[in-house]
C-alpha positions in Angstrom: 89.6 65.1 106.5 87.9 67.6 108.6 90.1 70.6 109.6 88.9 73.3 112.1 86.0 73.2 114.6 83.3 70.7 113.9 80.3 69.4 115.7 79.7 65.7 115.0 76.4 64.1 116.5 75.5 60.6 116.8 72.4 58.7 118.2 72.3 55.3 119.6 69.3 53.0 119.1 68.9 51.7 122.6 67.4 48.4 121.5 70.2 47.4 119.0 72.9 49.5 120.5 73.6 50.6 117.0 75.1 54.1 116.7 74.1 56.3 113.7 75.7 59.5 112.5 73.2 62.2 112.6 75.0 65.3 111.4 78.4 67.0 110.9 78.6 70.8 111.3 81.7 72.9 110.5 81.3 75.1 113.5 82.1 75.6 117.2 80.0 73.6 119.5 77.9 75.4 122.3 80.3 74.5 125.0 83.2 76.3 123.3 82.4 79.2 125.6 83.6 77.2 128.7 86.9 76.5 126.9 87.5 80.2 125.9 86.5 81.0 129.5 89.2 78.7 130.8 91.8 80.3 128.8 91.8 78.5 125.3 91.7 81.2 122.7 90.1 78.9 120.0 89.0 81.7 117.7 92.4 83.0 117.8 93.9 79.6 117.2 91.6 79.2 114.2 92.6 82.6 112.8 96.3 82.0 113.3 96.0 78.6 111.5 94.2 80.3 108.6 96.9 83.0 108.3 99.7 80.3 108.4 101.0 81.3 111.8 102.2 78.7 114.2 100.0 77.8 117.0 101.8 77.3 120.2 100.6 75.1 123.2 99.6 76.9 126.2 99.2 75.3 129.6 98.0 78.3 131.6 94.3 77.1 131.7 92.2 78.3 134.5 91.6 75.1 136.5 88.5 74.5 138.7 86.3 76.7 136.7 82.4 76.1 136.4 80.2 77.5 133.5 76.5 77.6 134.0 74.3 78.3 131.0 70.5 78.8 131.2 67.7 80.5 129.1 65.3 82.8 130.7 62.3 84.2 129.1 60.8 87.6 130.0 57.2 88.4 129.3 55.6 91.9 129.4 52.2 92.9 128.6 51.9 95.7 126.1 
């Protein structure tokens, strides 16, 4: 009975092919930035839902987009 953004993670045992639930987190996943960048106002949808406003389906997605994420460390001697 989850409502709202949730991250559900599973793991598979390669030997037995059993799938186990690892964790459930009530939050947006890390890839939500890609959806927002493609035109889905997910935080706005969530807020509208909370406020009892009707969410309308939009089909104005930006197609053919690519998102690249990386971490870069910077070091400086002090």
